[in-house]
C-alpha positions, 0 to 999 in steps of 0.5 A: 595609509602609510606613504611609500618611501624611497627605500620602497622604490629600491625594494620594488626594483629588487623584486622586479629584477628579471621580470621587468624590461630595463627600458633604455634612455634614448636620445634624438638630435631631431627632438633636441633641435625641435625643443631647443633642449637636451631630452633624455627619453624613457620609452616605457612603451617598450615595457611588457604589455606596452606600458609602465603599469606592469611594474606596479602590478607585479610589485603589488601582487608578488607580495600577496600571501598564499591566502590572498593569491588563492582569492584572486585579485580585482582591479579597475582600469581603462586598459594599461593597468588592466594589462599589467595586472593581467600579466602579473597575475598570469606570471604568479598564477593568480586569478584576475578580474578587471572592471573596464569601460565598454569603450576602452580601446580595442587593443587594450581589451583584447590584450587583457583577455589574451593574458587570461584576465576576466573583464567586467565591462561598464559604462564610464558615463553612468556607472562607478567602476570602483563600486562595481569592483568592491561589489565583486569582492564582497560577493566573490572575494578577492584583493583590490589592486588599485591603479595608483592609490597604493604604496606598493603600486607607487613604489613599483612605478617609481622604478621608471624614474629610478632607472632613468636617473641611474642610467643617465646623468640626472636631468634638470627636470623630469616630465611625467605623464599623470592621471591618478598620480602614481607614476609621477609620485614614484618618480619623484620619490626616486629623484628625492632619494637619489639626491638628484636635484631634478625638478619633477612635473606632472603632465596632463591633458588640458581637459583633465588637469586636476593635478595642475589645479591641485598643485597650484591650490595645494589641495585636491581639486576635481575637474568639472564633468563633461570634458573629453580628451584623446588621452584615454589613459589619463582621465582621472577627475581628481588626484589620488589621496595617497599620491597627492600627499606625496606630489604636493610635497615633491613636485615642482608643478603641473603642466597641461597640453592640448590634444593637438599637441599630443598628436604632434608628439605622437608623430614626432616620436614615430618620425624621430624614434620609430616608436608607437606611443599612445596619446596618454603616453605622449603628453610629457613629450608634448609638453617638451615640444610645446615649450611648456617648461621654463628656459632654465631647464636645459636637460629634460627627462621625458617618460613615454608611458605607454604605446597601446593605441588602436591601429586606426587611431594611430594611422589617423594621427600620422595621416593628419600630419 
């Protein structure tokens, strides 16, 4: 599989123009004081469907041939990629079928259905979502749209980093939420392509820190089964093959945070920025607030990757503070 390049991120930005929200770069004196650093915050929780995922999905679907569009698309997702694909498919007039875990947050399932996609539920503990999706394609036809291990998906997600680096002076470091690695890979491509000299770090929940281990050992690692995290969007057990080929070259390192640190970050984003951020979307801010970066990085970009959290869970997090 051909690895994406910076020019692919630039091309994606052109395709997305007029379809994607150019989310702002936010500042907060309170968060700067809490971290002892200057934070540049990119709130993709304000993006269409409440996460960055629409970027990659639209970039991928908009390049399908007429025949491929007619066959429809099939994806797997715990929720945010599902919504991104569903919206992109609706905009482009394409049938979308999404394999989603039965225990996905209700808000993500409801939003995916509302956007016109068909949901095929599965048990994430006993069934293989990719096998289910490929069986659907074999029986009914369609184009697989992976959530991260795809050049067009990575390029589309990279427009998050491209915008941040274009709209603010490049930070010393960039913290990016990470599951399969598509968002952080795309952002790292943008930083390299712009010559930003910005150190890019993946951030994961500590029970699913496969990128952190893989980067340390310079080869893909798989976490031991049985772990749990509040971060439902970041539960990939191993880095993507394509994404890790990029990330092992482009990333400075990997960071992990605890669920309690994530909860703290969700409360901080709400208190200081008036933003609703889901657990998986808050891990980068959690890393900044917890002081996980070396002191040399004084200006730090932080991606808030999504805001799709069930009301009861969010209320519980706020109340616990």
